[in-house]
RODO-2510 file (C-alpha; in nm, 4 decimals, decimal comma):
residues 489
     n   res          X          Y          Z
     1     m    14,7590    31,1793    21,0908
     2     r    14,8158    31,3042    20,7642
     3     v    14,5279    31,2276    20,4973
     4     a    14,5387    31,2999    20,1236
     5     i    14,2356    31,3280    19,9261
     6     i    14,2557    31,2857    19,5645
     7     g    13,9725    31,4691    19,3789
     8     g    13,7718    31,8052    19,4677
     9     g    13,4236    31,7273    19,3542
    10     i    13,1460    31,7422    19,6082
    11     a    13,2572    31,3716    19,7663
    12     g    13,6211    31,5256    19,7965
    13     l    13,5099    31,8251    19,9557
    14     a    13,2690    31,6487    20,1973
    15     a    13,5560    31,4576    20,3047
    16     a    13,7767    31,7306    20,3564
    17     y    13,5499    31,9427    20,5603
    18     e    13,4894    31,6459    20,7771
    19     l    13,8545    31,6350    20,8626
    20     e    13,8550    32,0371    20,9074
    21     k    13,5891    31,9955    21,1529
    22     a    13,8099    31,7251    21,3183
    23     r    14,1218    31,9418    21,3456
    24     a    13,9207    32,2361    21,4524
    25     a    13,8211    32,0255    21,7402
    26     g    14,1150    31,9119    21,8333
    27     t    14,1923    31,6075    21,6500
    28     d    14,5669    31,5363    21,5577
    29     v    14,4697    31,5379    21,1544
    30     e    14,6158    31,7067    20,8777
    31     y    14,4703    31,6857    20,5073
    32     t    14,5638    31,8063    20,1745
    33     l    14,3026    31,8026    19,8940
    34     f    14,4227    31,7487    19,5536
    35     e    14,1999    31,8511    19,2608
    36     s    14,3538    31,8682    18,8921
    37     r    14,1463    32,1293    18,7727
    38     d    14,1483    32,5089    18,8542
    39     r    13,8139    32,5148    19,0539
    40     l    13,6662    32,3074    19,3040
    41     g    13,2947    32,1085    19,2678
    42     g    13,3335    31,9161    18,9863
    43     s    13,0100    31,8853    18,8200
    44     l    12,8836    32,1349    19,0506
    45     a    12,8897    32,4704    18,8852
    46     s    12,6695    32,7504    18,8554
    47     e    12,6645    33,1149    18,7246
    48     t    12,4114    33,4105    18,7457
    49     i    12,3483    33,6141    18,4469
    50     n    12,1390    33,9186    18,4884
    51     g    12,0020    33,7777    18,7703
    52     i    11,9079    33,4531    18,6498
    53     v    12,1001    33,1041    18,8102
    54     l    12,1963    32,8803    18,5678
    55     e    12,3162    32,5481    18,6490
    56     r    12,6256    32,4090    18,4294
    57     g    12,5611    32,0727    18,6270
    58     p    12,3197    31,8871    18,8792
    59     d    12,0464    32,1629    18,9672
    60     s    11,9421    32,0295    19,2663
    61     f    11,9465    31,7088    19,5074
    62     l    11,6681    31,4550    19,6329
    63     s    11,5240    31,5763    19,9349
    64     e    11,4717    31,2421    20,0977
    65     k    11,8131    31,1713    20,1150
    66     p    11,9075    31,3700    20,4213
    67     a    12,2826    31,4260    20,3521
    68     g    12,2390    31,7172    20,1067
    69     a    12,0272    31,9607    20,3337
    70     e    12,2037    31,8481    20,6531
    71     l    12,5375    31,9426    20,5235
    72     c    12,3713    32,3135    20,3791
    73     r    12,2391    32,3507    20,7233
    74     e    12,5653    32,2866    20,9165
    75     l    12,7254    32,5321    20,6425
    76     g    12,4668    32,8146    20,7369
    77     l    12,2741    32,7715    20,4094
    78     a    11,9375    32,6810    20,5615
    79     d    11,7675    33,0030    20,4424
    80     q    11,9388    32,9353    20,1008
    81     l    11,7192    32,6029    20,0810
    82     v    11,4872    32,6091    19,8140
    83     p    11,2229    32,3414    19,7638
    84     s    11,0946    32,2191    19,4035
    85     n    10,7330    32,3909    19,3195
    86     d    10,6131    32,0499    19,3018
    87     a    10,2447    32,1625    19,3128
    88     n    10,2885    32,2662    18,9459
    89     r    10,5083    31,9467    18,8632
    90     k    10,4077    31,7959    18,5669
    91     t    10,6326    31,5815    18,3160
    92     y    10,5657    31,4947    17,9208
    93     i    10,7308    31,1983    17,7133
    94     v    10,7827    31,2779    17,3696
    95     v    10,6040    31,0403    17,1270
    96     k    10,6075    31,1202    16,7680
    97     n    10,6833    31,4932    16,8061
    98     r    10,3649    31,5123    17,0420
    99     l    10,3927    31,5702    17,4114
   100     v    10,2262    31,2898    17,6290
   101     p    10,1725    31,3716    17,9906
   102     l    10,2843    31,0504    18,2154
   103     p     9,9627    30,9359    18,3699
   104     d     9,8296    30,9952    18,7126
   105     g     9,9158    30,6966    18,9699
   106     l    10,2162    30,6406    18,8014
   107     m    10,4827    30,5253    19,0814
   108     f    10,7930    30,5817    18,8963
   109     l    10,7848    30,2907    18,6735
   110     i    10,4828    30,1465    18,8014
   111     p    10,1219    30,2191    18,6708
   112     t     9,8641    30,2011    19,0017
   113     k     9,5609    30,3617    18,8905
   114     l     9,3405    30,1631    18,6084
   115     i     9,1447    30,4383    18,4340
   116     p     9,4453    30,6899    18,3885
   117     t     9,6395    30,3956    18,2543
   118     a     9,3617    30,3095    18,0101
   119     l     9,3206    30,6629    17,8941
   120     t     9,6579    30,7527    17,8133
   121     t     9,7940    30,7665    17,4969
   122     l    10,1506    30,6938    17,5976
   123     f    10,1078    30,3289    17,5295
   124     s     9,9226    30,1087    17,2692
   125     p     9,6320    29,8982    17,3639
   126     t     9,8651    29,5943    17,3596
   127     t    10,0649    29,7321    17,6333
   128     k     9,7600    29,8154    17,8337
   129     i     9,6574    29,4629    17,8147
   130     k     9,9694    29,3425    17,9378
   131     m     9,9662    29,6155    18,2103
   132     a     9,6334    29,4851    18,3252
   133     l     9,7609    29,1052    18,2866
   134     e    10,1001    29,2112    18,5036
   135     l     9,8685    29,1760    18,8117
   136     l     9,8362    28,8227    18,7756
   137     h    10,2228    28,7472    18,7887
   138     p    10,3439    28,4963    19,0455
   139     p    10,6245    28,5726    19,2714
   140     r    10,9673    28,4703    19,0937
   141     p    11,2617    28,4486    19,3361
   142     s    11,5679    28,5796    19,1487
   143     d    11,9361    28,4642    19,2429
   144     q    12,0861    28,6680    18,9424
   145     d    12,1027    29,0073    18,8624
   146     e    11,9653    29,1303    18,5306
   147     s    11,8983    29,4786    18,3258
   148     v    11,6185    29,7407    18,4028
   149     a    11,4983    29,6716    18,0592
   150     a    11,4643    29,3057    18,1250
   151     l    11,2711    29,3395    18,4465
   152     v    11,0183    29,6027    18,3136
   153     e    10,9709    29,3657    17,9915
   154     r    10,8846    29,0809    18,1747
   155     h    10,6350    29,2523    18,3257
   156     f    10,4769    29,5218    18,1202
   157     g    10,6240    29,4604    17,7416
   158     r    10,8845    29,6487    17,5200
   159     e    10,6945    29,9558    17,4786
   160     a    10,7023    30,0506    17,8578
   161     v    11,0856    30,0032    17,8461
   162     d    11,0888    30,2168    17,5531
   163     r    10,8739    30,5045    17,6260
   164     l    10,8785    30,4902    17,9894
   165     a    11,1970    30,3183    18,1664
   166     d    11,4732    30,3966    17,9385
   167     p    11,4099    30,7848    17,9358
   168     l    11,3412    30,8051    18,3082
   169     l    11,6223    30,6118    18,3640
   170     s    11,8298    30,7985    18,1038
   171     g    11,7058    31,1385    18,2739
   172     i    11,8764    31,0156    18,6030
   173     y    12,1829    30,8228    18,5029
   174     g    12,2594    30,9275    18,1598
   175     g    12,2499    30,5365    18,0759
   176     d    12,0867    30,2604    17,8859
   177     a    11,8030    30,0310    18,0435
   178     t    11,9407    29,7598    17,8723
   179     q    12,2736    29,7664    18,0825
   180     l    12,1639    29,9462    18,4247
   181     s    12,1365    29,6975    18,6922
   182     a    11,7750    29,5755    18,8185
   183     r    11,9335    29,5156    19,1527
   184     t    12,1121    29,8365    19,2334
   185     v    11,9023    30,0800    19,0671
   186     l    11,5530    29,9215    19,1260
   187     p    11,6238    29,7193    19,4345
   188     k    11,2526    29,7882    19,5591
   189     l    11,0999    29,6619    19,2742
   190     v    11,3272    29,3295    19,2714
   191     e    11,1974    29,2905    19,6081
   192     m    10,8252    29,3381    19,5372
   193     e    10,9144    29,0668    19,2534
   194     t    11,0385    28,8171    19,4892
   195     q    10,7368    28,8547    19,7418
   196     y    10,4234    28,9438    19,5105
   197     g    10,5113    28,8412    19,1585
   198     s    10,3315    29,1648    19,0424
   199     l    10,4973    29,4789    19,1073
   200     t    10,1764    29,6754    19,0563
   201     r    10,0364    29,4745    19,3556
   202     g    10,3753    29,5059    19,5207
   203     m    10,3510    29,8788    19,4777
   204     l     9,9895    29,8938    19,5999
   205     a    10,0682    29,7340    19,8960
   206     a    10,3900    29,9307    19,9857
   207     h    10,1460    30,2246    19,9329
   208     k     9,8672    30,1034    20,1443
   209     q    10,1344    30,0359    20,4413
   210     m    10,2535    30,3883    20,3998
   211     r     9,9085    30,5371    20,4295
   212     a     9,8609    30,3325    20,7504
   213     k    10,1682    30,4393    20,9178
   214     m    10,0551    30,8045    20,8290
   215     a     9,6971    30,7745    20,9985
   216     a     9,8779    30,5791    21,2956
   217     m    10,0743    30,9085    21,3192
   218     r     9,8136    31,1522    21,2976
   219     a     9,6033    30,9447    21,5677
   220     a     9,9109    30,9583    21,7934
   221     d     9,9484    31,3237    21,7332
   222     g     9,5336    31,3447    21,8207
   223     n     9,6533    31,1790    22,1574
   224     g     9,9142    31,4308    22,2094
   225     s    10,1656    31,1599    22,2138
   226     a    10,3605    31,2499    21,8894
   227     p    10,4493    31,5595    21,6907
   228     r    10,2499    31,6484    21,4092
   229     p    10,3956    31,5213    21,0824
   230     a    10,5197    31,7768    20,8202
   231     g    10,3599    31,8466    20,4895
   232     p    10,4624    31,6558    20,1912
   233     r    10,8102    31,7006    20,1189
   234     s    10,9267    31,8433    19,7941
   235     i    11,0949    31,6053    19,5923
   236     f    11,4135    31,7978    19,5016
   237     t    11,5680    32,1001    19,7018
   238     t    11,8061    32,3405    19,5495
   239     l    11,9722    32,6511    19,6712
   240     k    11,8752    32,9909    19,5896
   241     g    12,2239    33,1068    19,4394
   242     g    12,2939    32,7599    19,2773
   243     m    12,4442    32,4896    19,3897
   244     q    12,7745    32,6596    19,3645
   245     q    12,6899    32,8088    19,6885
   246     l    12,7534    32,4510    19,8426
   247     v    13,0955    32,4170    19,6747
   248     d    13,1919    32,7984    19,8090
   249     a    13,0569    32,7422    20,1703
   250     i    13,2686    32,4358    20,1983
   251     e    13,5929    32,5878    20,0403
   252     k    13,5349    32,8995    20,2980
   253     k    13,5644    32,6462    20,5937
   254     l    13,8868    32,4706    20,4734
   255     q    14,2381    32,5899    20,5480
   256     s    14,3628    32,7397    20,2050
   257     e    14,6986    32,6005    20,2459
   258     s    14,5365    32,2222    20,2748
   259     v    14,3840    32,2733    19,9380
   260     r    14,5823    32,2543    19,6199
   261     k    14,4047    32,3089    19,2903
   262     s    14,5748    32,2418    18,9229
   263     t    14,7481    32,0017    19,0776
   264     a    14,7271    31,6432    18,9570
   265     v    14,8384    31,3147    19,1453
   266     d    15,0470    31,1320    18,9110
   267     s    15,1021    30,8358    19,0987
   268     l    15,0211    30,6374    19,4381
   269     e    15,2091    30,3763    19,6301
   270     r    15,1512    30,1723    19,9227
   271     y    15,4364    30,1655    20,1658
   272     e    15,4513    29,9723    20,5365
   273     s    15,4038    30,2998    20,7135
   274     g    15,1698    30,4602    20,4630
   275     w    15,0950    30,6038    20,1264
   276     r    15,3857    30,7767    19,8961
   277     l    15,2097    31,0067    19,6168
   278     r    15,3895    31,1375    19,3157
   279     v    15,3030    31,5228    19,2276
   280     g    15,4885    31,6082    18,9701
   281     d    15,8840    31,5920    19,0544
   282     r    15,7989    31,5511    19,4325
   283     g    15,6948    31,2725    19,6636
   284     e    15,4564    31,3050    19,9258
   285     f    15,4230    31,0931    20,2038
   286     y    15,0573    31,0349    20,3643
   287     d    14,8968    30,8067    20,6701
   288     a    14,5916    30,7697    20,4802
   289     v    14,4335    30,8316    20,1204
   290     i    14,0764    30,9027    20,0348
   291     l    14,0447    30,8546    19,6278
   292     a    13,7335    31,0730    19,5635
   293     s    13,7730    31,1107    19,1881
   294     q    13,6218    30,9159    18,9452
   295     a    13,6601    30,5179    18,9639
   296     w    13,8552    30,5214    18,6586
   297     v    14,1095    30,7481    18,8068
   298     a    14,1322    30,5819    19,0984
   299     g    14,1865    30,2421    18,9400
   300     k    14,4786    30,3757    18,7119
   301     l    14,6256    30,5019    19,0659
   302     l    14,5685    30,1840    19,2291
   303     a    14,7089    29,9730    18,9523
   304     a    15,0480    29,9449    19,0674
   305     t    14,9483    29,8614    19,4306
   306     d    14,6816    29,6245    19,3568
   307     a    14,6427    29,5415    19,0041
   308     a    14,2912    29,3296    19,0406
   309     l    14,1408    29,6333    19,2365
   310     g    14,2561    29,8635    18,9670
   311     d    14,0850    29,6503    18,7265
   312     e    13,7696    29,6301    18,9204
   313     l    13,7445    30,0487    18,9379
   314     t    13,8492    30,0972    18,5838
   315     g    13,5810    29,8657    18,4657
   316     i    13,3078    30,0760    18,6027
   317     p    13,1361    30,2205    18,2879
   318     y    13,0877    30,5760    18,2974
   319     s    12,8377    30,8035    18,0668
   320     s    12,9249    31,1702    17,9232
   321     s    12,6567    31,4752    17,9079
   322     v    12,6282    31,8053    17,7826
   323     t    12,3906    32,0693    17,9283
   324     v    12,2667    32,3754    17,6899
   325     n    12,1017    32,6437    17,8929
   326     l    11,8698    32,9033    17,6784
   327     v    11,7254    33,2187    17,8190
   328     f    11,4688    33,3958    17,6506
   329     d    11,1946    33,6650    17,7026
   330     e    10,8679    33,5316    17,7869
   331     s    10,6775    33,7920    17,5748
   332     q    10,8945    33,7002    17,2933
   333     i    10,7927    33,3135    17,2791
   334     g    10,4885    33,1281    17,2795
   335     q    10,2790    32,9618    17,5679
   336     l    10,4977    32,6713    17,6935
   337     p    10,3174    32,3729    17,7953
   338     d    10,2628    32,3435    18,1884
   339     g    10,4846    32,1226    18,4032
   340     f    10,8660    32,0998    18,4353
   341     g    10,9641    31,9479    18,1140
   342     f    10,9819    31,6612    17,9040
   343     l    11,1736    31,3565    17,8508
   344     v    11,2776    31,1896    17,4916
   345     p    11,2902    30,8317    17,4555
   346     a    11,5951    30,7152    17,2652
   347     v    11,3312    30,5569    16,9971
   348     e    11,2573    30,8779    16,9070
   349     g    11,5869    30,9379    16,7382
   350     r    11,6954    31,2816    16,8718
   351     a    12,0041    31,4299    17,0478
   352     m    11,8036    31,5531    17,3377
   353     l    11,7547    31,3195    17,6161
   354     a    11,5196    31,5851    17,8122
   355     c    11,4445    31,9504    17,8547
   356     t    11,3460    32,1228    18,1869
   357     f    11,1716    32,4368    18,2269
   358     v    11,3853    32,5709    18,4796
   359     h    11,2106    32,8848    18,5582
   360     r    10,8890    32,6822    18,6716
   361     k    11,0883    32,3915    18,8760
   362     f    11,2351    32,6682    19,1671
   363     a    11,0646    32,9460    19,2481
   364     g    11,2972    33,2791    19,3160
   365     r    11,6181    33,2217    19,0783
   366     t    11,4773    33,3331    18,7732
   367     p    11,3367    33,6914    18,7239
   368     t    10,9814    33,7736    18,6511
   369     g    10,9127    33,7665    18,2808
   370     k    11,2331    33,5353    18,2021
   371     a    11,2333    33,1763    18,0794
   372     v    11,5087    32,9498    18,0973
   373     l    11,4963    32,6056    17,8878
   374     r    11,7429    32,3460    17,9901
   375     a    11,8383    32,0884    17,7724
   376     f    12,0343    31,7475    17,8220
   377     l    12,2468    31,5744    17,5497
   378     g    12,4798    31,2458    17,5364
   379     g    12,4381    31,0119    17,7588
   380     a    12,5182    30,6461    17,6860
   381     k    12,4279    30,6356    17,3464
   382     n    12,5612    30,9360    17,1941
   383     e    12,8482    31,0463    17,3446
   384     s    12,9796    31,1695    17,0157
   385     l    12,7780    31,4833    17,0712
   386     l    13,0753    31,5893    17,2943
   387     d    13,2589    31,6743    17,0103
   388     q    13,0160    31,9117    16,8272
   389     p    13,1142    32,2842    16,8746
   390     d    12,9143    32,5043    17,0597
   391     d    12,7136    32,6841    16,7703
   392     v    12,6162    32,3284    16,6370
   393     l    12,4874    32,1892    17,0040
   394     i    12,2945    32,4985    17,0192
   395     a    12,1185    32,4930    16,7079
   396     t    12,0607    32,1411    16,7246
   397     v    11,8648    32,2040    17,0382
   398     r    11,6783    32,5128    16,9170
   399     r    11,5963    32,2936    16,6170
   400     e    11,4463    31,9831    16,8116
   401     l    11,2840    32,2252    17,0682
   402     s    11,1150    32,3746    16,7750
   403     e    10,9874    32,0116    16,6395
   404     i    10,8705    31,9447    16,9825
   405     l    10,7169    32,2550    17,1031
   406     g    10,6233    32,4288    16,7962
   407     a    10,8173    32,6858    16,5698
   408     r    10,5472    32,9529    16,7665
   409     i    10,6614    32,8777    17,0993
   410     v    11,0325    32,8764    17,0553
   411     g    11,1230    32,9071    16,6863
   412     p    11,4484    32,9900    16,5313
   413     h    11,3558    33,3495    16,4652
   414     i    11,3067    33,4147    16,8352
   415     p    11,6188    33,5659    16,9816
   416     a    11,7952    33,4017    17,3014
   417     e    11,9055    33,6454    17,5395
   418     a    12,1589    33,3980    17,6735
   419     t    12,3207    33,0771    17,5345
   420     q    12,5435    32,8436    17,7812
   421     v    12,6861    32,4928    17,7091
   422     s    12,8647    32,2770    17,9596
   423     r    13,0326    31,9306    17,8605
   424     w    13,0516    31,6621    18,1269
   425     p    13,3144    31,3834    17,9883
   426     r    13,2915    31,0444    18,1733
   427     a    13,1447    31,2003    18,4668
   428     m    12,8398    30,9745    18,5662
   429     a    12,8844    30,6400    18,6557
   430     q    12,6804    30,3372    18,5149
   431     y    12,5766    30,0965    18,7756
   432     a    12,5792    29,8023    18,5246
   433     v    12,4677    29,4352    18,5564
   434     g    12,6832    29,2847    18,8448
   435     h    12,7309    29,6177    19,0012
   436     q    12,6804    29,4841    19,3424
   437     e    12,9023    29,1761    19,2703
   438     r    13,1969    29,4097    19,1718
   439     m    13,1372    29,6197    19,4636
   440     k    13,1769    29,3044    19,6951
   441     r    13,4809    29,2259    19,5138
   442     v    13,6289    29,6020    19,5455
   443     k    13,5495    29,6344    19,9197
   444     a    13,7036    29,3234    19,9863
   445     r    14,0210    29,3923    19,7973
   446     a    14,0177    29,7885    19,9227
   447     a    14,0026    29,6256    20,2758
   448     e    14,3342    29,4612    20,2542
   449     l    14,4675    29,8277    20,2201
   450     p    14,5147    29,9819    20,5332
   451     g    14,4276    30,3715    20,5144
   452     l    14,2488    30,3512    20,1804
   453     r    13,9039    30,4929    20,1631
   454     l    13,6713    30,5552    19,8286
   455     a    13,4200    30,7756    19,7770
   456     g    13,2115    30,9543    19,4878
   457     n    12,9310    30,8192    19,2759
   458     a    13,0824    30,4825    19,1438
   459     y    12,9855    30,2878    19,4337
   460     d    12,6624    30,3380    19,6700
   461     g    12,4574    30,6415    19,5056
   462     i    12,5027    30,8473    19,2126
   463     g    12,3406    31,1716    19,3517
   464     i    12,4560    31,4879    19,5650
   465     p    12,3782    31,3633    19,8763
   466     d    12,5140    31,0008    19,8156
   467     c    12,8660    31,1476    19,7257
   468     i    12,8456    31,3811    20,0123
   469     r    12,7587    31,0608    20,2492
   470     t    13,0386    30,8623    20,1298
   471     g    13,2879    31,1354    20,1494
   472     r    13,2006    31,2516    20,5224
   473     n    13,1930    30,8400    20,6231
   474     a    13,5378    30,7894    20,4571
   475     a    13,6645    31,0627    20,6353
   476     r    13,4867    30,9675    20,9747
   477     e    13,6135    30,6177    20,9476
   478     l    13,9656    30,7271    20,9350
   479     i    13,9396    30,9172    21,2204
   480     a    13,8105    30,6526    21,4380
   481     e    14,0493    30,4336    21,3177
   482     k    14,3238    30,6572    21,4482
   483     q    14,1584    30,7786    21,7894
   484     p    14,2897    30,5860    22,1069
   485     v    14,0928    30,3202    22,2737
   486     a    14,0038    30,4309    22,5914
   487     a    14,1330    30,2183    22,8985
   488     t    13,8680    30,0010    23,0807
   489     n    13,9061    29,8356    23,4061
***
């Protein structure tokens, strides 16, 4: 079986790694990985400057999703895994140039503790009253998808959307809460509303169930019938030398002749016996294809084979982003606020979406005495920033940091030891309202095309572990289809 993998981001790399494992184990499979750029990894890109690890794209992955850490361990990177420093985790929201900490007891978007919610300056008295009355909401079965903003506003008011939901989701998806699908992005909250009505009551019930489960595990451990549960898992995990380590480790496992960088696939056609790719002035034939590119690229390639499927894929929206890394000597700047950084609501009218104090988030990646501030810009509401020159973007970030943190901390007179600007056009898929219904149509049409698999962040999860999972699963499914069925008596 010959397999073409189109797209050399982490999903395509994971698929290639899985096929290489099968080939090395004796499976009759060949693969070719096509990547239009001169490097692999997509948005996973790290650089080390004077011992400081700077991430151009994602700086970590969610620890609770196992696919990321599992692949790292398979690649021999177990000793390079670094947990986030959650003991010092604290996040702020910018409100009128002031940093307001997220109140204690906030479980994602849901306030679960009365006193911290009552005392926070993040919300007005009107919003706090609405949050208290939210406990009275009756169950509300829903047969239609809606935006995250509509769900949150119905329960907690518009201010909760502007100051909480929108900045939190913008930090994760680079998207707009008025456009993102509640069923896809926050499925547990939709389920809670159906069962409990009140999201607060639903979250408290879920927390109670979790405590009971942990207590049962501890009791079983006391009887010697169950292993002692490990301590609390960190929220994020990264690699000591940067996420580039994952890319490099996979690339080393692949056959060099099976990887073709700086090679774009111009067209894709389905034949009765397989797939024909046009690469430059050449036609190449494969038994199967894994499309691990952005959905809009996959849609264009599939348009000639299935116009409806191509339209569905090109219809998936994407947002763009910019990251700006600034490195300072800590002796030159003032005292930064405690915690990991802050989020900036769109209603504040700023270019920045967020800023992370990188040197605090992960231990061992920044030398003592250095501070790294990582700003995020762009997103669904400010795509035009990608067209700004590097010096303008750096000046914008420095001005806004000075206005938010104070000129005495990171004012324009304080020199930056290093700066780094990275642009990621149309890199983050947006799960818009109706995404699940779109995915049903996509899967149904794709199933009619033998030997085709889709992988990446546009379908079933946007994070690194999700991309790894979809890439590896695509490869495993193709291998399973080609395995002979054992004879039975």
